[in-house]
C-alpha positions, -999 to +999 in steps of 0.1 A: +034+124-059+031+144-027+004+132-003-007+128+033-017+094+047-033+089+081-021+059+102-047+058+131-041+090+150-010+100+131-009+117+097+024+115+076+031+138+047+055+128+021+062+117-015+050+084-027+076+063-044+073+031-064+104+011-068+113-024-078+109-037-043+077-018-033+057+012-026+066+037+001+059+071+016+090+090+018+090+116+046+114+140+062+119+115+091+125+085+069+102+062+049+070+042+056+068+010+035+032+007+023+034-026+003+040-060+013+050-093-004+027-122-004+048-147-023+047-171+007+009-173+001+013-180-037+000-144-044+022-126-069+012-091-082+012-082-120+043-065-132+044-029-118+017-036-091+018-040-054-001-055-025-011-032+004-023-049+036-055-037+051-049-044+087-036-029+119-020+006+112-025+003+074-063-002+076-077+023+052-045+033+035-055+019+002-088+037+002-069+071+010-045+064-019-075+057-042-091+088-032-060+109-037-058+094-073-024+077-065-034+040-071-061+019-087-074-013-071-069-043-092-082-070-068-088-079-032-071-109-016-076-127+016-045-145+030-030-162+060-044-180+090-063-149+102-079-141+069-061-109+065-072-087+037-049-069+011-054-051-021-034-055-053-029-019-067-015-001-098+002+032-091-011+060-112+019+083-107 
């Protein structure tokens, strides 16, 4: 699925790819990994789902993907010593 994602003041255009290890935006210049693993915090996504952190340069990425019809939010989780927020998502492409 082709899409554009804004990371702060930078917008990247590319194709979303879901693979066994994660979710990424494949661009002409390389790839931007969108998903993170939270196994160390005891958080495991359902089969085929991924976690996207809503922090730093990835703040708002999940909302952009939902608005584009690329993913559906399954749940919100809070993890780590700084109470970081992430969303478990299901790809819709």
